[in-house]
C-alpha positions in Angstrom: -6.5 -20.5 -19.4 -8.1 -22.2 -16.4 -6.5 -20.0 -13.8 -7.2 -16.9 -15.9 -10.9 -17.8 -15.9 -11.3 -18.6 -12.2 -10.5 -17.1 -8.8 -9.6 -19.5 -6.0 -13.3 -19.6 -4.8 -14.5 -20.6 -8.3 -15.8 -17.2 -9.2 -15.5 -16.6 -13.0 -13.5 -13.8 -14.6 -13.1 -12.6 -18.2 -10.2 -14.1 -20.2 -9.2 -14.0 -23.8 -6.4 -15.7 -25.8 -4.5 -14.6 -28.9 -2.5 -17.2 -30.7 0.3 -15.3 -32.4 2.3 -18.1 -33.9 2.7 -21.9 -33.4 4.6 -21.4 -30.2 3.6 -17.9 -29.1 0.4 -16.8 -27.5 -1.1 -14.2 -25.1 -3.7 -14.5 -22.4 -5.4 -11.4 -21.0 -7.8 -11.4 -18.0 -9.5 -9.0 -15.6 -8.2 -10.6 -12.3 -7.4 -8.2 -9.5 -3.9 -8.8 -8.0 -2.7 -8.8 -4.4 -0.8 -5.6 -3.8 1.7 -4.3 -1.3 1.3 -1.3 1.0 2.1 1.1 -1.9 -0.5 -0.5 -4.2 2.1 -2.2 -6.4 1.6 -5.9 -7.3 3.3 -8.3 -4.9 6.3 -10.0 -6.5 7.3 -13.7 -6.2 10.5 -14.9 -4.5 12.5 -14.2 -7.7 11.2 -10.6 -7.9 8.8 -11.4 -10.8 5.3 -10.3 -11.5 4.2 -13.9 -11.7 1.2 -14.4 -9.4 1.9 -17.0 -6.8 -1.7 -18.1 -6.8 -1.7 -18.9 -10.5 0.2 -22.2 -11.0 -0.8 -22.6 -14.7 0.7 -19.2 -15.5 3.9 -20.3 -13.7 4.0 -23.6 -15.7 3.6 -21.8 -19.0 6.4 -19.4 -18.1 8.6 -22.3 -17.1 8.1 -23.8 -20.6 8.8 -20.5 -22.3 12.0 -19.1 -23.7 10.7 -15.6 -23.2 7.6 -14.2 -21.4 6.3 -10.7 -21.0 4.0 -10.1 -18.1 1.9 -6.9 -17.7 -0.1 -6.3 -14.6 -2.7 -3.5 -14.2 -3.9 -2.7 -10.7 -6.1 0.2 -9.7 -5.2 1.9 -13.0 -1.5 1.6 -12.6 0.5 -0.6 -15.0 3.7 -2.7 -14.5 5.6 -4.7 -17.2 8.4 -7.3 -16.9 10.2 -9.6 -19.2 11.4 -13.1 -18.1 13.7 -15.7 -19.6 12.3 -19.0 -18.3 11.1 -18.0 -14.8 13.9 -15.5 -14.2 13.2 -11.8 -14.5 15.6 -9.8 -16.8 15.0 -6.7 -14.7 12.6 -5.4 -12.0 9.1 -4.5 -13.2 8.8 -1.1 -14.8 5.9 1.3 -14.7 3.7 1.5 -17.8 0.4 3.1 -18.7 -2.4 0.7 -17.8 -5.0 0.2 -20.6 -7.7 -0.9 -18.0 -8.1 -0.6 -14.3 -7.3 -4.2 -13.3 -6.0 -7.3 -15.1 -3.1 -9.2 -16.5 -1.6 -9.7 -19.9 0.9 -12.6 -20.4 2.7 -13.2 -23.7 4.5 -16.6 -23.8 7.0 -17.7 -26.4 7.3 -21.4 -25.8 10.8 -22.8 -25.8 11.1 -25.1 -28.9 13.5 -27.3 -27.0 10.5 -28.6 -25.0 8.4 -29.4 -28.0 8.6 -31.8 -30.9 9.3 -30.2 -34.3 6.0 -29.0 -35.9 4.2 -28.6 -32.5 1.5 -26.0 -32.6 -1.0 -24.5 -30.1 -4.5 -25.8 -30.6 -7.1 -23.2 -31.8 -10.2 -24.8 -30.2 -10.9 -25.2 -26.5 -14.4 -26.5 -26.9 -13.3 -30.1 -26.1 -11.4 -29.1 -23.0 -13.1 -29.0 -19.6 -12.0 -25.6 -18.4 -14.5 -25.8 -15.5 -14.8 -28.2 -12.6 -16.9 -28.9 -9.5 -15.5 -25.6 -7.9 -17.5 -23.7 -10.6 -20.9 -24.9 -9.2 -23.0 -21.9 -8.2 -20.8 -19.4 -10.0 -22.3 -18.2 -13.3 -19.9 -17.7 -16.2 -19.3 -14.0 -16.9 -18.5 -14.3 -20.7 -17.1 -17.2 -22.6 -13.4 -17.0 -23.3 -12.5 -15.8 -26.8 -9.7 -17.4 -28.7 -8.3 -15.4 -31.7 -5.9 -17.2 -34.0 -3.6 -14.6 -35.7 -1.6 -17.2 -37.7 -1.7 -17.1 -41.4 -3.2 -20.2 -43.0 -2.3 -21.3 -46.5 -4.3 -23.6 -48.7 -2.1 -25.9 -50.8 
């Protein structure tokens, strides 16, 4: 979430989280990606849409059994699926819902987590900002939507 909210210079961006299940979640942000000469997002050394500047995104992908990355740049969209950090295929063109941004959906690998592990629903107690944020006003607070069913027993 931290790298979705911040650019390298500390400027804040919009970011939201949807918790889909105990080990599956999505992060969407409005960050603008580096592009190549044709305006397509630059790929990493494995040919993936993972942004080399966003190490938390890369870490979440490394802990995931399956990840879907969508990148929207200048109104054009690209989508790619990964197993771990390895792309299943090159990015394919899609319709971009917004001009610029990224949507990453992670399905965390249960082999890395203890049975019963679940994603926290509250980020209020986490410090998502640091000294690099000084002088940069927050655009909007991040929104966390928990889509899991709760049962009272």
